[in-house]
N, C-alpha and C positions, 0 to 999 in steps of 0.2 A: 875105364868108366868116365863118362863125361859128367859135368856138373848137372846138366839137364836130366840125365838118366838117374843120378843120385837123388835129385829133388823129386822126380816122379816116383821113385821107389819109396822115399820117405812119406810122401803125401798119400800113398796107397795103403799105409798102415791104418788100422782102425782108429778113428777119432783124431787123426793127424790133421793139422792145419798150419798154414804159412803165416808167419808174423814178421814184422820189421820193428823190433823194439828199439833199435838204434838206427839212426839215419844211414841208409844204404846197405845195411847188413840184414841178411835173411836168416831166419831160424825156423825149424819145424817143431811144433809143440804137440803134446797130447795132454788134454786137460789144460791146466795152467802152467805146465812145465815144459821146458825145452828138452828134446832128446837128440837134436842134431843142429849144429851151427854150420851154416853154409857160407857165411860171409857175403861179400859183395858179388853180384852177378858178373862184374867186370874184373874181379880179382882172381887170385890163384884158385884152381880147381881143388877144393879140399873140403873135408867134413870134420867137425869136432864132435866127438861122441864119448860117452862114458864107457871106459874100457875096463872098469873094475871098481870094486868098492873103496879102493884106496890106491895110493901112489905105487906101492910095492907090486900089486897085481897089474896095474896099468903099464908099468915099466917093461913088461914082457914085449909089448909092441915096439918100444924104443930099441930093445936089444935085437929083435928080429928084423926091424926095418929102420936102421939108423939114419938113412938118407931121407926117409919118407914119413916118419912119425915123430912128433914132438909133444911134449907136455903142453897142454893148453894154457895160455896166459891166465893168471888170476885163479882159475878153478882146477888147474892141473893137480894140485895136492889132493883133490877129492876124487882122483881117478879119471879125469878127462884128458883125452889126447886129440891132437889134430893130425889127420891122416891125409896125405896127398892122393888125389884121385887118378891123376894121369901119370903115375910113376910105377914103382916096383911092387906095390901091393895089389894082389890079384882081386878081380871083381868079387869072387866068392868070399874072400876074406873081408872085403869092405862091407858086403851085405851082412855077413855074420856080425861085424862090429856094430852096424846100425841096429840089427835085430837085438843084440845084447843091450845096447843103450836104451832102446825103446822099452824092452822088458824090465830093465832096472828102474826106469822112470815110472812106468805104469805101476810097478809093485809098490812104489812109495806114494802114489796118489791116494787121496781120500776116496773111499768107495763111490761117492757121488760123482767124482770126476773121471772114473775109469770108463773106458769104452765098453759098450755092451756088445755081445755077439760072439 
């Protein structure tokens, strides 16, 4: 999966929008919260997603894909991982990871920020 394909998939989610909270880094948000970190368009093809409610659950990705999944810097302890897009993780698994991250973030949003439909 390419970065462009991943970005398009993320932006197709209900209520999703692109933001650049840090110079050169792109994220996709729903409401006021990030559900996918894409980094710089010129950087490595990767996506940072919430892979579980805590580090223990998210570590499953690190065990299954030791070459292509890492705990995300700063927020990894909260269950966030960075997954390489152009490597050994299949497209369906990447899509499932984004879907799970989106669902987890939407569930924590105040009702007024949740997408309708």
